[in-house]
PyMOL commands that place a pseudoatom at each C-alpha (Angstrom):
pseudoatom trace, name=CA, resn=UNK, resi=1, chain=A, elem=C, hetatm=0, pos=[-1.177, -43.254, 43.085]
pseudoatom trace, name=CA, resn=UNK, resi=2, chain=A, elem=C, hetatm=0, pos=[0.244, -41.262, 46.001]
pseudoatom trace, name=CA, resn=UNK, resi=3, chain=A, elem=C, hetatm=0, pos=[-1.715, -40.729, 49.210]
pseudoatom trace, name=CA, resn=UNK, resi=4, chain=A, elem=C, hetatm=0, pos=[-2.427, -37.037, 48.602]
pseudoatom trace, name=CA, resn=UNK, resi=5, chain=A, elem=C, hetatm=0, pos=[-3.659, -37.741, 45.074]
pseudoatom trace, name=CA, resn=UNK, resi=6, chain=A, elem=C, hetatm=0, pos=[-5.855, -40.597, 46.366]
pseudoatom trace, name=CA, resn=UNK, resi=7, chain=A, elem=C, hetatm=0, pos=[-7.391, -38.375, 49.058]
pseudoatom trace, name=CA, resn=UNK, resi=8, chain=A, elem=C, hetatm=0, pos=[-8.067, -35.702, 46.441]
pseudoatom trace, name=CA, resn=UNK, resi=9, chain=A, elem=C, hetatm=0, pos=[-9.836, -38.221, 44.196]
pseudoatom trace, name=CA, resn=UNK, resi=10, chain=A, elem=C, hetatm=0, pos=[-11.997, -39.371, 47.102]
pseudoatom trace, name=CA, resn=UNK, resi=11, chain=A, elem=C, hetatm=0, pos=[-12.957, -35.797, 47.980]
pseudoatom trace, name=CA, resn=UNK, resi=12, chain=A, elem=C, hetatm=0, pos=[-13.948, -35.195, 44.385]
pseudoatom trace, name=CA, resn=UNK, resi=13, chain=A, elem=C, hetatm=0, pos=[-15.956, -38.413, 44.119]
pseudoatom trace, name=CA, resn=UNK, resi=14, chain=A, elem=C, hetatm=0, pos=[-16.170, -40.499, 47.322]
pseudoatom trace, name=CA, resn=UNK, resi=15, chain=A, elem=C, hetatm=0, pos=[-16.555, -44.217, 46.700]
pseudoatom trace, name=CA, resn=UNK, resi=16, chain=A, elem=C, hetatm=0, pos=[-16.399, -47.550, 48.480]
pseudoatom trace, name=CA, resn=UNK, resi=17, chain=A, elem=C, hetatm=0, pos=[-15.449, -48.046, 52.116]
pseudoatom trace, name=CA, resn=UNK, resi=18, chain=A, elem=C, hetatm=0, pos=[-13.018, -45.132, 52.022]
pseudoatom trace, name=CA, resn=UNK, resi=19, chain=A, elem=C, hetatm=0, pos=[-15.751, -42.961, 50.569]
pseudoatom trace, name=CA, resn=UNK, resi=20, chain=A, elem=C, hetatm=0, pos=[-18.009, -43.681, 53.538]
pseudoatom trace, name=CA, resn=UNK, resi=21, chain=A, elem=C, hetatm=0, pos=[-15.200, -42.640, 55.880]
pseudoatom trace, name=CA, resn=UNK, resi=22, chain=A, elem=C, hetatm=0, pos=[-14.617, -39.498, 53.800]
pseudoatom trace, name=CA, resn=UNK, resi=23, chain=A, elem=C, hetatm=0, pos=[-18.331, -38.686, 54.083]
pseudoatom trace, name=CA, resn=UNK, resi=24, chain=A, elem=C, hetatm=0, pos=[-18.126, -38.686, 57.887]
pseudoatom trace, name=CA, resn=UNK, resi=25, chain=A, elem=C, hetatm=0, pos=[-14.971, -36.566, 57.801]
pseudoatom trace, name=CA, resn=UNK, resi=26, chain=A, elem=C, hetatm=0, pos=[-16.633, -34.086, 55.429]
pseudoatom trace, name=CA, resn=UNK, resi=27, chain=A, elem=C, hetatm=0, pos=[-19.702, -33.839, 57.656]
pseudoatom trace, name=CA, resn=UNK, resi=28, chain=A, elem=C, hetatm=0, pos=[-17.472, -32.767, 60.558]
pseudoatom trace, name=CA, resn=UNK, resi=29, chain=A, elem=C, hetatm=0, pos=[-15.032, -30.649, 58.568]
pseudoatom trace, name=CA, resn=UNK, resi=30, chain=A, elem=C, hetatm=0, pos=[-17.709, -28.766, 56.643]
pseudoatom trace, name=CA, resn=UNK, resi=31, chain=A, elem=C, hetatm=0, pos=[-19.838, -28.034, 59.724]
pseudoatom trace, name=CA, resn=UNK, resi=32, chain=A, elem=C, hetatm=0, pos=[-18.792, -24.361, 60.168]
pseudoatom trace, name=CA, resn=UNK, resi=33, chain=A, elem=C, hetatm=0, pos=[-19.236, -23.690, 56.447]
pseudoatom trace, name=CA, resn=UNK, resi=34, chain=A, elem=C, hetatm=0, pos=[-22.599, -25.469, 56.474]
pseudoatom trace, name=CA, resn=UNK, resi=35, chain=A, elem=C, hetatm=0, pos=[-23.686, -23.347, 59.463]
pseudoatom trace, name=CA, resn=UNK, resi=36, chain=A, elem=C, hetatm=0, pos=[-22.981, -20.110, 57.613]
pseudoatom trace, name=CA, resn=UNK, resi=37, chain=A, elem=C, hetatm=0, pos=[-24.427, -21.456, 54.367]
pseudoatom trace, name=CA, resn=UNK, resi=38, chain=A, elem=C, hetatm=0, pos=[-27.679, -22.168, 56.213]
pseudoatom trace, name=CA, resn=UNK, resi=39, chain=A, elem=C, hetatm=0, pos=[-27.704, -18.662, 57.690]
pseudoatom trace, name=CA, resn=UNK, resi=40, chain=A, elem=C, hetatm=0, pos=[-27.196, -16.831, 54.384]
pseudoatom trace, name=CA, resn=UNK, resi=41, chain=A, elem=C, hetatm=0, pos=[-29.619, -19.111, 52.501]
pseudoatom trace, name=CA, resn=UNK, resi=42, chain=A, elem=C, hetatm=0, pos=[-32.319, -17.712, 54.805]
pseudoatom trace, name=CA, resn=UNK, resi=43, chain=A, elem=C, hetatm=0, pos=[-34.575, -20.710, 54.303]
pseudoatom trace, name=CA, resn=UNK, resi=44, chain=A, elem=C, hetatm=0, pos=[-38.364, -20.576, 54.631]
pseudoatom trace, name=CA, resn=UNK, resi=45, chain=A, elem=C, hetatm=0, pos=[-40.705, -23.530, 55.280]
pseudoatom trace, name=CA, resn=UNK, resi=46, chain=A, elem=C, hetatm=0, pos=[-42.054, -23.493, 51.702]
pseudoatom trace, name=CA, resn=UNK, resi=47, chain=A, elem=C, hetatm=0, pos=[-38.722, -23.222, 49.892]
pseudoatom trace, name=CA, resn=UNK, resi=48, chain=A, elem=C, hetatm=0, pos=[-37.774, -25.545, 47.053]
pseudoatom trace, name=CA, resn=UNK, resi=49, chain=A, elem=C, hetatm=0, pos=[-34.049, -26.104, 47.667]
pseudoatom trace, name=CA, resn=UNK, resi=50, chain=A, elem=C, hetatm=0, pos=[-31.308, -27.606, 45.512]
pseudoatom trace, name=CA, resn=UNK, resi=51, chain=A, elem=C, hetatm=0, pos=[-27.988, -28.729, 46.980]
pseudoatom trace, name=CA, resn=UNK, resi=52, chain=A, elem=C, hetatm=0, pos=[-25.196, -29.741, 44.603]
pseudoatom trace, name=CA, resn=UNK, resi=53, chain=A, elem=C, hetatm=0, pos=[-22.591, -32.073, 46.093]
pseudoatom trace, name=CA, resn=UNK, resi=54, chain=A, elem=C, hetatm=0, pos=[-24.384, -33.162, 49.265]
pseudoatom trace, name=CA, resn=UNK, resi=55, chain=A, elem=C, hetatm=0, pos=[-21.713, -35.737, 50.198]
pseudoatom trace, name=CA, resn=UNK, resi=56, chain=A, elem=C, hetatm=0, pos=[-22.508, -37.277, 53.577]
pseudoatom trace, name=CA, resn=UNK, resi=57, chain=A, elem=C, hetatm=0, pos=[-25.692, -35.218, 53.942]
pseudoatom trace, name=CA, resn=UNK, resi=58, chain=A, elem=C, hetatm=0, pos=[-24.836, -32.869, 56.825]
pseudoatom trace, name=CA, resn=UNK, resi=59, chain=A, elem=C, hetatm=0, pos=[-26.426, -29.834, 55.172]
pseudoatom trace, name=CA, resn=UNK, resi=60, chain=A, elem=C, hetatm=0, pos=[-29.539, -31.771, 54.114]
pseudoatom trace, name=CA, resn=UNK, resi=61, chain=A, elem=C, hetatm=0, pos=[-29.885, -32.864, 57.737]
pseudoatom trace, name=CA, resn=UNK, resi=62, chain=A, elem=C, hetatm=0, pos=[-29.739, -29.228, 58.836]
pseudoatom trace, name=CA, resn=UNK, resi=63, chain=A, elem=C, hetatm=0, pos=[-32.148, -27.965, 56.173]
pseudoatom trace, name=CA, resn=UNK, resi=64, chain=A, elem=C, hetatm=0, pos=[-34.871, -30.610, 56.476]
pseudoatom trace, name=CA, resn=UNK, resi=65, chain=A, elem=C, hetatm=0, pos=[-36.363, -29.414, 59.814]
pseudoatom trace, name=CA, resn=UNK, resi=66, chain=A, elem=C, hetatm=0, pos=[-36.629, -25.862, 58.437]
pseudoatom trace, name=CA, resn=UNK, resi=67, chain=A, elem=C, hetatm=0, pos=[-38.076, -26.712, 55.015]
pseudoatom trace, name=CA, resn=UNK, resi=68, chain=A, elem=C, hetatm=0, pos=[-41.107, -28.419, 56.512]
pseudoatom trace, name=CA, resn=UNK, resi=69, chain=A, elem=C, hetatm=0, pos=[-43.613, -27.721, 53.741]
pseudoatom trace, name=CA, resn=UNK, resi=70, chain=A, elem=C, hetatm=0, pos=[-41.187, -27.477, 50.835]
pseudoatom trace, name=CA, resn=UNK, resi=71, chain=A, elem=C, hetatm=0, pos=[-38.731, -29.874, 49.257]
pseudoatom trace, name=CA, resn=UNK, resi=72, chain=A, elem=C, hetatm=0, pos=[-34.985, -30.471, 49.166]
pseudoatom trace, name=CA, resn=UNK, resi=73, chain=A, elem=C, hetatm=0, pos=[-33.353, -31.950, 46.074]
pseudoatom trace, name=CA, resn=UNK, resi=74, chain=A, elem=C, hetatm=0, pos=[-29.779, -33.158, 46.406]
pseudoatom trace, name=CA, resn=UNK, resi=75, chain=A, elem=C, hetatm=0, pos=[-27.567, -33.792, 43.382]
pseudoatom trace, name=CA, resn=UNK, resi=76, chain=A, elem=C, hetatm=0, pos=[-24.231, -35.553, 43.802]
pseudoatom trace, name=CA, resn=UNK, resi=77, chain=A, elem=C, hetatm=0, pos=[-21.634, -36.809, 41.329]
pseudoatom trace, name=CA, resn=UNK, resi=78, chain=A, elem=C, hetatm=0, pos=[-20.961, -39.931, 43.431]
pseudoatom trace, name=CA, resn=UNK, resi=79, chain=A, elem=C, hetatm=0, pos=[-23.283, -42.952, 43.118]
pseudoatom trace, name=CA, resn=UNK, resi=80, chain=A, elem=C, hetatm=0, pos=[-22.038, -44.183, 46.498]
pseudoatom trace, name=CA, resn=UNK, resi=81, chain=A, elem=C, hetatm=0, pos=[-22.909, -40.928, 48.277]
pseudoatom trace, name=CA, resn=UNK, resi=82, chain=A, elem=C, hetatm=0, pos=[-26.309, -40.931, 46.603]
pseudoatom trace, name=CA, resn=UNK, resi=83, chain=A, elem=C, hetatm=0, pos=[-26.934, -44.466, 47.868]
pseudoatom trace, name=CA, resn=UNK, resi=84, chain=A, elem=C, hetatm=0, pos=[-25.609, -43.678, 51.356]
pseudoatom trace, name=CA, resn=UNK, resi=85, chain=A, elem=C, hetatm=0, pos=[-27.846, -40.632, 51.796]
pseudoatom trace, name=CA, resn=UNK, resi=86, chain=A, elem=C, hetatm=0, pos=[-30.846, -42.413, 50.286]
pseudoatom trace, name=CA, resn=UNK, resi=87, chain=A, elem=C, hetatm=0, pos=[-30.515, -44.850, 53.186]
pseudoatom trace, name=CA, resn=UNK, resi=88, chain=A, elem=C, hetatm=0, pos=[-29.779, -42.135, 55.731]
pseudoatom trace, name=CA, resn=UNK, resi=89, chain=A, elem=C, hetatm=0, pos=[-32.815, -40.062, 54.765]
pseudoatom trace, name=CA, resn=UNK, resi=90, chain=A, elem=C, hetatm=0, pos=[-35.089, -42.958, 53.827]
pseudoatom trace, name=CA, resn=UNK, resi=91, chain=A, elem=C, hetatm=0, pos=[-38.105, -41.595, 55.713]
pseudoatom trace, name=CA, resn=UNK, resi=92, chain=A, elem=C, hetatm=0, pos=[-37.758, -38.134, 54.159]
pseudoatom trace, name=CA, resn=UNK, resi=93, chain=A, elem=C, hetatm=0, pos=[-37.290, -39.663, 50.707]
pseudoatom trace, name=CA, resn=UNK, resi=94, chain=A, elem=C, hetatm=0, pos=[-40.422, -41.778, 51.137]
pseudoatom trace, name=CA, resn=UNK, resi=95, chain=A, elem=C, hetatm=0, pos=[-42.384, -38.695, 52.200]
pseudoatom trace, name=CA, resn=UNK, resi=96, chain=A, elem=C, hetatm=0, pos=[-41.273, -36.756, 49.116]
pseudoatom trace, name=CA, resn=UNK, resi=97, chain=A, elem=C, hetatm=0, pos=[-39.656, -34.010, 51.175]
pseudoatom trace, name=CA, resn=UNK, resi=98, chain=A, elem=C, hetatm=0, pos=[-36.173, -35.051, 50.016]
pseudoatom trace, name=CA, resn=UNK, resi=99, chain=A, elem=C, hetatm=0, pos=[-35.146, -36.255, 46.544]
pseudoatom trace, name=CA, resn=UNK, resi=100, chain=A, elem=C, hetatm=0, pos=[-31.610, -37.457, 45.824]
pseudoatom trace, name=CA, resn=UNK, resi=101, chain=A, elem=C, hetatm=0, pos=[-30.236, -37.694, 42.306]
pseudoatom trace, name=CA, resn=UNK, resi=102, chain=A, elem=C, hetatm=0, pos=[-26.863, -38.849, 41.006]
pseudoatom trace, name=CA, resn=UNK, resi=103, chain=A, elem=C, hetatm=0, pos=[-25.828, -36.322, 38.357]
pseudoatom trace, name=CA, resn=UNK, resi=104, chain=A, elem=C, hetatm=0, pos=[-23.280, -33.716, 37.312]
pseudoatom trace, name=CA, resn=UNK, resi=105, chain=A, elem=C, hetatm=0, pos=[-23.666, -30.005, 38.063]
pseudoatom trace, name=CA, resn=UNK, resi=106, chain=A, elem=C, hetatm=0, pos=[-23.030, -29.291, 34.384]
pseudoatom trace, name=CA, resn=UNK, resi=107, chain=A, elem=C, hetatm=0, pos=[-26.224, -31.162, 33.430]
pseudoatom trace, name=CA, resn=UNK, resi=108, chain=A, elem=C, hetatm=0, pos=[-28.722, -30.892, 36.272]
pseudoatom trace, name=CA, resn=UNK, resi=109, chain=A, elem=C, hetatm=0, pos=[-31.687, -33.296, 36.133]
pseudoatom trace, name=CA, resn=UNK, resi=110, chain=A, elem=C, hetatm=0, pos=[-34.302, -30.654, 36.864]
pseudoatom trace, name=CA, resn=UNK, resi=111, chain=A, elem=C, hetatm=0, pos=[-36.677, -28.291, 35.164]
pseudoatom trace, name=CA, resn=UNK, resi=112, chain=A, elem=C, hetatm=0, pos=[-35.884, -24.646, 34.558]
pseudoatom trace, name=CA, resn=UNK, resi=113, chain=A, elem=C, hetatm=0, pos=[-36.998, -22.341, 37.384]
pseudoatom trace, name=CA, resn=UNK, resi=114, chain=A, elem=C, hetatm=0, pos=[-37.678, -25.324, 39.668]
pseudoatom trace, name=CA, resn=UNK, resi=115, chain=A, elem=C, hetatm=0, pos=[-36.029, -23.962, 42.829]
pseudoatom trace, name=CA, resn=UNK, resi=116, chain=A, elem=C, hetatm=0, pos=[-36.250, -20.917, 45.074]
pseudoatom trace, name=CA, resn=UNK, resi=117, chain=A, elem=C, hetatm=0, pos=[-32.835, -21.520, 46.694]
pseudoatom trace, name=CA, resn=UNK, resi=118, chain=A, elem=C, hetatm=0, pos=[-29.676, -23.420, 45.727]
pseudoatom trace, name=CA, resn=UNK, resi=119, chain=A, elem=C, hetatm=0, pos=[-26.346, -24.052, 47.394]
pseudoatom trace, name=CA, resn=UNK, resi=120, chain=A, elem=C, hetatm=0, pos=[-23.078, -25.899, 47.017]
pseudoatom trace, name=CA, resn=UNK, resi=121, chain=A, elem=C, hetatm=0, pos=[-20.309, -26.327, 49.583]
pseudoatom trace, name=CA, resn=UNK, resi=122, chain=A, elem=C, hetatm=0, pos=[-16.677, -27.087, 48.723]
pseudoatom trace, name=CA, resn=UNK, resi=123, chain=A, elem=C, hetatm=0, pos=[-17.374, -28.325, 45.192]
pseudoatom trace, name=CA, resn=UNK, resi=124, chain=A, elem=C, hetatm=0, pos=[-16.457, -25.466, 42.854]
pseudoatom trace, name=CA, resn=UNK, resi=125, chain=A, elem=C, hetatm=0, pos=[-12.816, -26.599, 42.860]
pseudoatom trace, name=CA, resn=UNK, resi=126, chain=A, elem=C, hetatm=0, pos=[-13.760, -29.677, 40.826]
pseudoatom trace, name=CA, resn=UNK, resi=127, chain=A, elem=C, hetatm=0, pos=[-15.861, -28.094, 38.052]
pseudoatom trace, name=CA, resn=UNK, resi=128, chain=A, elem=C, hetatm=0, pos=[-14.103, -28.224, 34.656]
pseudoatom trace, name=CA, resn=UNK, resi=129, chain=A, elem=C, hetatm=0, pos=[-16.149, -25.251, 33.395]
pseudoatom trace, name=CA, resn=UNK, resi=130, chain=A, elem=C, hetatm=0, pos=[-17.344, -23.206, 36.382]
pseudoatom trace, name=CA, resn=UNK, resi=131, chain=A, elem=C, hetatm=0, pos=[-19.190, -20.576, 34.333]
pseudoatom trace, name=CA, resn=UNK, resi=132, chain=A, elem=C, hetatm=0, pos=[-21.187, -23.223, 32.457]
pseudoatom trace, name=CA, resn=UNK, resi=133, chain=A, elem=C, hetatm=0, pos=[-22.007, -24.961, 35.754]
pseudoatom trace, name=CA, resn=UNK, resi=134, chain=A, elem=C, hetatm=0, pos=[-23.080, -21.686, 37.364]
pseudoatom trace, name=CA, resn=UNK, resi=135, chain=A, elem=C, hetatm=0, pos=[-25.273, -20.948, 34.352]
pseudoatom trace, name=CA, resn=UNK, resi=136, chain=A, elem=C, hetatm=0, pos=[-26.873, -24.358, 34.839]
pseudoatom trace, name=CA, resn=UNK, resi=137, chain=A, elem=C, hetatm=0, pos=[-27.566, -23.525, 38.483]
pseudoatom trace, name=CA, resn=UNK, resi=138, chain=A, elem=C, hetatm=0, pos=[-29.018, -20.193, 37.376]
pseudoatom trace, name=CA, resn=UNK, resi=139, chain=A, elem=C, hetatm=0, pos=[-31.306, -22.024, 34.931]
pseudoatom trace, name=CA, resn=UNK, resi=140, chain=A, elem=C, hetatm=0, pos=[-32.595, -24.173, 37.787]
pseudoatom trace, name=CA, resn=UNK, resi=141, chain=A, elem=C, hetatm=0, pos=[-33.499, -21.154, 39.923]
pseudoatom trace, name=CA, resn=UNK, resi=142, chain=A, elem=C, hetatm=0, pos=[-36.682, -19.128, 39.788]
pseudoatom trace, name=CA, resn=UNK, resi=143, chain=A, elem=C, hetatm=0, pos=[-36.488, -15.396, 39.121]
pseudoatom trace, name=CA, resn=UNK, resi=144, chain=A, elem=C, hetatm=0, pos=[-34.998, -13.693, 42.200]
pseudoatom trace, name=CA, resn=UNK, resi=145, chain=A, elem=C, hetatm=0, pos=[-33.904, -17.109, 43.508]
pseudoatom trace, name=CA, resn=UNK, resi=146, chain=A, elem=C, hetatm=0, pos=[-30.832, -17.207, 45.734]
pseudoatom trace, name=CA, resn=UNK, resi=147, chain=A, elem=C, hetatm=0, pos=[-27.610, -19.149, 45.211]
pseudoatom trace, name=CA, resn=UNK, resi=148, chain=A, elem=C, hetatm=0, pos=[-24.886, -19.696, 47.823]
pseudoatom trace, name=CA, resn=UNK, resi=149, chain=A, elem=C, hetatm=0, pos=[-21.477, -20.992, 46.721]
pseudoatom trace, name=CA, resn=UNK, resi=150, chain=A, elem=C, hetatm=0, pos=[-19.284, -21.749, 49.736]
pseudoatom trace, name=CA, resn=UNK, resi=151, chain=A, elem=C, hetatm=0, pos=[-15.550, -22.427, 49.435]
pseudoatom trace, name=CA, resn=UNK, resi=152, chain=A, elem=C, hetatm=0, pos=[-12.126, -22.096, 50.988]
pseudoatom trace, name=CA, resn=UNK, resi=153, chain=A, elem=C, hetatm=0, pos=[-10.051, -19.372, 49.315]
pseudoatom trace, name=CA, resn=UNK, resi=154, chain=A, elem=C, hetatm=0, pos=[-6.585, -20.217, 48.079]
pseudoatom trace, name=CA, resn=UNK, resi=155, chain=A, elem=C, hetatm=0, pos=[-4.662, -19.322, 51.256]
pseudoatom trace, name=CA, resn=UNK, resi=156, chain=A, elem=C, hetatm=0, pos=[-6.856, -21.621, 53.354]
pseudoatom trace, name=CA, resn=UNK, resi=157, chain=A, elem=C, hetatm=0, pos=[-7.147, -24.479, 50.872]
pseudoatom trace, name=CA, resn=UNK, resi=158, chain=A, elem=C, hetatm=0, pos=[-3.387, -24.583, 50.240]
pseudoatom trace, name=CA, resn=UNK, resi=159, chain=A, elem=C, hetatm=0, pos=[-2.808, -25.642, 53.838]
pseudoatom trace, name=CA, resn=UNK, resi=160, chain=A, elem=C, hetatm=0, pos=[-4.024, -29.098, 52.796]
pseudoatom trace, name=CA, resn=UNK, resi=161, chain=A, elem=C, hetatm=0, pos=[-1.487, -31.008, 50.655]
pseudoatom trace, name=CA, resn=UNK, resi=162, chain=A, elem=C, hetatm=0, pos=[-4.088, -32.877, 48.619]
pseudoatom trace, name=CA, resn=UNK, resi=163, chain=A, elem=C, hetatm=0, pos=[-5.464, -29.656, 47.116]
pseudoatom trace, name=CA, resn=UNK, resi=164, chain=A, elem=C, hetatm=0, pos=[-2.461, -29.738, 44.762]
pseudoatom trace, name=CA, resn=UNK, resi=165, chain=A, elem=C, hetatm=0, pos=[-4.104, -32.632, 42.938]
pseudoatom trace, name=CA, resn=UNK, resi=166, chain=A, elem=C, hetatm=0, pos=[-7.188, -31.983, 40.825]
pseudoatom trace, name=CA, resn=UNK, resi=167, chain=A, elem=C, hetatm=0, pos=[-8.318, -28.843, 42.659]
pseudoatom trace, name=CA, resn=UNK, resi=168, chain=A, elem=C, hetatm=0, pos=[-8.721, -25.429, 41.028]
pseudoatom trace, name=CA, resn=UNK, resi=169, chain=A, elem=C, hetatm=0, pos=[-8.382, -22.890, 43.820]
pseudoatom trace, name=CA, resn=UNK, resi=170, chain=A, elem=C, hetatm=0, pos=[-10.033, -19.476, 43.762]
pseudoatom trace, name=CA, resn=UNK, resi=171, chain=A, elem=C, hetatm=0, pos=[-9.855, -16.153, 45.495]
pseudoatom trace, name=CA, resn=UNK, resi=172, chain=A, elem=C, hetatm=0, pos=[-13.116, -14.434, 46.468]
pseudoatom trace, name=CA, resn=UNK, resi=173, chain=A, elem=C, hetatm=0, pos=[-12.810, -11.884, 43.668]
pseudoatom trace, name=CA, resn=UNK, resi=174, chain=A, elem=C, hetatm=0, pos=[-12.393, -14.677, 41.102]
pseudoatom trace, name=CA, resn=UNK, resi=175, chain=A, elem=C, hetatm=0, pos=[-15.606, -16.379, 42.240]
pseudoatom trace, name=CA, resn=UNK, resi=176, chain=A, elem=C, hetatm=0, pos=[-17.335, -12.984, 42.159]
pseudoatom trace, name=CA, resn=UNK, resi=177, chain=A, elem=C, hetatm=0, pos=[-16.252, -12.595, 38.528]
pseudoatom trace, name=CA, resn=UNK, resi=178, chain=A, elem=C, hetatm=0, pos=[-17.430, -16.117, 37.627]
pseudoatom trace, name=CA, resn=UNK, resi=179, chain=A, elem=C, hetatm=0, pos=[-20.870, -15.407, 39.112]
pseudoatom trace, name=CA, resn=UNK, resi=180, chain=A, elem=C, hetatm=0, pos=[-21.095, -12.169, 37.148]
pseudoatom trace, name=CA, resn=UNK, resi=181, chain=A, elem=C, hetatm=0, pos=[-20.177, -13.994, 33.926]
pseudoatom trace, name=CA, resn=UNK, resi=182, chain=A, elem=C, hetatm=0, pos=[-22.928, -16.528, 34.653]
pseudoatom trace, name=CA, resn=UNK, resi=183, chain=A, elem=C, hetatm=0, pos=[-25.507, -13.740, 34.929]
pseudoatom trace, name=CA, resn=UNK, resi=184, chain=A, elem=C, hetatm=0, pos=[-26.019, -13.477, 38.695]
pseudoatom trace, name=CA, resn=UNK, resi=185, chain=A, elem=C, hetatm=0, pos=[-26.598, -10.148, 40.442]
pseudoatom trace, name=CA, resn=UNK, resi=186, chain=A, elem=C, hetatm=0, pos=[-26.509, -8.710, 43.972]
pseudoatom trace, name=CA, resn=UNK, resi=187, chain=A, elem=C, hetatm=0, pos=[-23.316, -10.659, 44.611]
pseudoatom trace, name=CA, resn=UNK, resi=188, chain=A, elem=C, hetatm=0, pos=[-21.795, -10.388, 48.068]
pseudoatom trace, name=CA, resn=UNK, resi=189, chain=A, elem=C, hetatm=0, pos=[-19.052, -12.287, 49.855]
pseudoatom trace, name=CA, resn=UNK, resi=190, chain=A, elem=C, hetatm=0, pos=[-19.782, -13.341, 53.430]
pseudoatom trace, name=CA, resn=UNK, resi=191, chain=A, elem=C, hetatm=0, pos=[-16.702, -14.449, 55.351]
pseudoatom trace, name=CA, resn=UNK, resi=192, chain=A, elem=C, hetatm=0, pos=[-16.537, -17.118, 58.008]
pseudoatom trace, name=CA, resn=UNK, resi=193, chain=A, elem=C, hetatm=0, pos=[-13.840, -19.052, 59.814]
pseudoatom trace, name=CA, resn=UNK, resi=194, chain=A, elem=C, hetatm=0, pos=[-13.114, -22.667, 60.668]
pseudoatom trace, name=CA, resn=UNK, resi=195, chain=A, elem=C, hetatm=0, pos=[-10.172, -24.378, 62.372]
pseudoatom trace, name=CA, resn=UNK, resi=196, chain=A, elem=C, hetatm=0, pos=[-8.507, -24.524, 58.950]
pseudoatom trace, name=CA, resn=UNK, resi=197, chain=A, elem=C, hetatm=0, pos=[-8.828, -20.772, 58.391]
pseudoatom trace, name=CA, resn=UNK, resi=198, chain=A, elem=C, hetatm=0, pos=[-11.106, -18.216, 56.675]
pseudoatom trace, name=CA, resn=UNK, resi=199, chain=A, elem=C, hetatm=0, pos=[-13.745, -19.352, 54.211]
pseudoatom trace, name=CA, resn=UNK, resi=200, chain=A, elem=C, hetatm=0, pos=[-16.247, -17.541, 52.002]
pseudoatom trace, name=CA, resn=UNK, resi=201, chain=A, elem=C, hetatm=0, pos=[-19.931, -17.908, 51.213]
pseudoatom trace, name=CA, resn=UNK, resi=202, chain=A, elem=C, hetatm=0, pos=[-20.695, -16.174, 47.917]
pseudoatom trace, name=CA, resn=UNK, resi=203, chain=A, elem=C, hetatm=0, pos=[-24.354, -15.107, 47.980]
pseudoatom trace, name=CA, resn=UNK, resi=204, chain=A, elem=C, hetatm=0, pos=[-26.126, -13.958, 44.824]
pseudoatom trace, name=CA, resn=UNK, resi=205, chain=A, elem=C, hetatm=0, pos=[-29.482, -13.654, 43.089]
pseudoatom trace, name=CA, resn=UNK, resi=206, chain=A, elem=C, hetatm=0, pos=[-30.817, -14.717, 39.701]
for i in range(1, 206): cmd.bond("trace and resi %d" % i, "trace and resi %d" % (i + 1))
show_as sticks, trace
zoom trace
C-alpha cells in the first residue's frame, strides 16, 4: 500500500498508534471548519446534539460547555476513536452529558426524532450512499431540527494527494442536491476558509 493510500485509509477509519496521531492532526486541521460548524449550529443549552464522525473529539470539546443542560451523542466508524474519546471525555460520559457510540452513519444507533441538532465534518467523502446516510440523519432529527454538513469542495480537497484514494469529492451544488433528495429544506451554503483553502458548511432543516 502506498503512503497516500495508507493516509487516506487512516482518515477514513483511524486505528492504532497512527490513528491516534491522525486524531491530533485532524483536531488541528479541522479547527476552522469546526469553528464555523459551531456558529451555524447555533447551539442552545438544552439541545440534544448528534455528531457523526467525531474523530479526535475537537468539536465535542467545543460543544460541551455550551450544551450544559442537554446531551451530545457522538457516533464514529472507528472503534479506536470511540475508545480514545471515551477516555478523553470520561467525566462527561459518566455524567451522561456525552454518549459515544461506534457505528456507521448508514445505520445510526438512535431513536427517530431523538435530536434537535446534528452535524458532521469532513466525512461525507467516505459514504458509499450519501442520500441514504442523509436520510438516516434526517430520521434522527426532530421536526425542524438542524443539520450541518461541513466539507472541502473539490478544488480545495484536490490539493491533498491522498484524496485520490477512497474519497468522493463534491461541489457545493452537488451536496445541495443530495440534501434535497434526502428531504431537507431551507438549505443554504455558508462558506469559510482555512489554510488549505475555501470550505463549505451546508446548513439545512428537517
